[in-house]
Residue, then its C-alpha position, 0 to 999 in steps of 0.5 A: x500500499x502506497x499512500x502520500x499527500x499533495x497540496x494542488x495548486x490554489x488556481x485549481x478548482x476544488x471538487x467540493x466548495x463550502x461556505x461557512x457563515x454565523x449571523x448574529x443578530x442580538x440574542x439570535x444566532x443562525x449557522x448557515x453552511x452551503x455545499x456545492x460539488x464541481x464536475x470532476x471528470x476522469x477518463x474511463x479505463x482503456x478509452x481516452x475519449x471517454x470521461x465519466x464524472x467522479x462524485x464526493x463520497x462520505x462528506x462530512x462537515x464539522x462546525x465547531x460549537x462554543x463551549x458555552x452553548x453546547x447545552x443547547x444542542x443536547x436534550x434530555x431523552x427517556x434513557x439518557x442525554x442525546x444530540x439535537x437531530x435535524x428535522x424535516x417535517x417538524x420544527x426543529x433548530x437544524x434544517x437540510x434536505x440532504x443528508x443528516x446533520x446532528x450534533x456530535x459531542x466527540x468533535x464538539x461540533x454540529x456535523x453534516x454528513x452527506x453520503x454523496x455529492x452530487x447525488x445520482x443522475x443529478x447535475x453538478x454545481x448545485x447548492x445545498x443548504x444547512x440552517x441551524x437557529x436558536x435563541x440565546x437566554x438571558x443566562x447564556x454568555x456570549x464567548x469572547x472568541x470563536x473557532x476560526x475554521x471548520x473541518x471538512x472531509x471527504x473521499x473521491x473514488x477512482x480519482x487521482x488528485x496528483x496525476x500519479x498512475x501505476x504502471x507496473x507492480x512487480x513481485x520478487x521470490x514468488x513460488x508461482x509468478x503466473x497466479x499474481x494479479x495486479x489490482x490498483x484501486x485509486x482513492x483520494x481523501x481530501x481534507x479542508x479547513x474552511x474560514x467561518x464567516x462571523x457577521x453581526x446583522x439586523x435581522x436573520x431573515x432580512x440581511x443587507x450583506x447577503x441580499x443584493x436586493x437591499x437599496x440602501x445597505x448602510x441604513x440598514x446596517x445603522x439599526x443593528x441590535x445590540x450585541x447579546x449580554x447575560x444578565x450577570x458578570x461571570x467574574x463578579x460571580x466568581x469573586x462573590x462565591x469565593x469567600x464561602x470556604x472554609x479552610x481547615x488546617x491539617x490537625x483539624x482534618x486528621x491529616x499529617x503530611x509525612x515525609x517520603x521513606x523507603x519501604x525497606x528502611x527499618x526506621x519507623x516513623x512516629x505515627x498515630x496507632x490506628x484502632x484495631x478492633x478484635x473479634x473472639x470467634x470462641x464466644x459464638x460457638x466456632 
């Protein structure tokens, strides 16, 4: 098995284009992910004139969720705590048409899994959208910093990003050379780190930045609501509750610090004798 990494040139079209945006309008937050697959073609084996389209499979887009907002994506169930899933025909926080989207606590991120793009019998250059909306309460904190990038992983079967072709395979010192068969399988595994755009807007539905039909974007930007603030300051709370503590001395706790001694030494430390309880079994008929 031969594996190697390659970095394609910047001017080459990416097989999968992903855009990640988080819009904040006061206490309302929206996570928006757009995915679009390009038309990637490869020459068929034995026929250099015909080409076939290579899809992107096992797509995984992970949008990191701040630590203070993780509980919003967890819900109590009958047998424990589960993650928030995307619901198609029912109201919910996460909405998407293709694939499956849910919060995965292993990655601390909202994960969108798509089995294949473009879909079978579908054309390329078609945008697919995932949208997640939620509202912060007065007890929720606004993080000081956000994660700068999100992770994108997918595979492309029968693809050669580096244009590497296996010409020959030789096996030395084999008993039966006639039964040796060559099997070559081309697989390209791609990994992206996409930059996340954080935008503060006036409304999640009507945004002058993303809506080209807005007549006067500057006037709409003036009405941006104030940033969400919690009803308490976490620093003041820590200082307030830091005084509710009782410090005991070692003598009051009953623990003494002993110097580390070698177990093989004959010197015994002057430690307090532990109480011992003796039971005489003869009194019980044994």
